[in-house]
N, C-alpha and C positions, 0 to 999 in steps of 0.2 A: 733814577742814574741821580751820582753827586757831582752837584756843581763843583770845581777847583776851589780849593782851598785859598783863602786870602791870604795874602802877603802880610803877614805883621812887621814890622820895622822896628828894632831892637837895637838899632845903632846907640842908641843911648849907654854911656856907662852904670845907670842905674839897673842895667837888664843882667849885670856882672857881679859874680861874687868870686872869691877865692878860693873859697870855702866851696868842697864839691860837694851836691848831696842829691839823692836818687830823685829823678824825674818824677812829678804827682802822675802821670799817664803810663810813661812805661818803665817804670822802676831802676833805668841805667843811671849813673853818675851824669852829672851835668853843672856846669859854674854856672852857666845861665838860669835867669830867674823873670817870671810871670811879673805882669804890671802891679800885683800882688804879693811879689817877691817870696813867691809859692818858686821852688825848683821846678823849671818844667823846660824842653827842648822844643826852640821853635818851631820845627816842622812835628810834634808833637802837637803843641796846642794850636797849631794851625789846623791839623785833622780831628780836633777836637769839635773848633769851632764849625767848622764843614760838617760833622756831623751832629750837630743840634741844632744848625741850619737846618740840614736835611730832616731831623725827626718833626722840627716843627713844620715844616710846608707839608710833612707828611697828616701831622696831628690837624692841621689847617684843611686837609683835601679831604680825609676822613672825615672832617667833623669829630673827632677825639679829642678836642684841647681840655687840657684840665688846669687846675689852678692850684 
């Protein structure tokens, strides 16, 4: 079971661009940018973080950690 995605605070103007580009996760255009200035919808980024956390927890539980 996946825990709820963390809520990212993207109120800063640094997360906005006037130029729409494809989201790095879903491919649909967005004016939003992540902390590295890559195009990403806030919800897509939150889902990706939640999935990464779930994958890491599963790897830890099963002992399949990789470097």
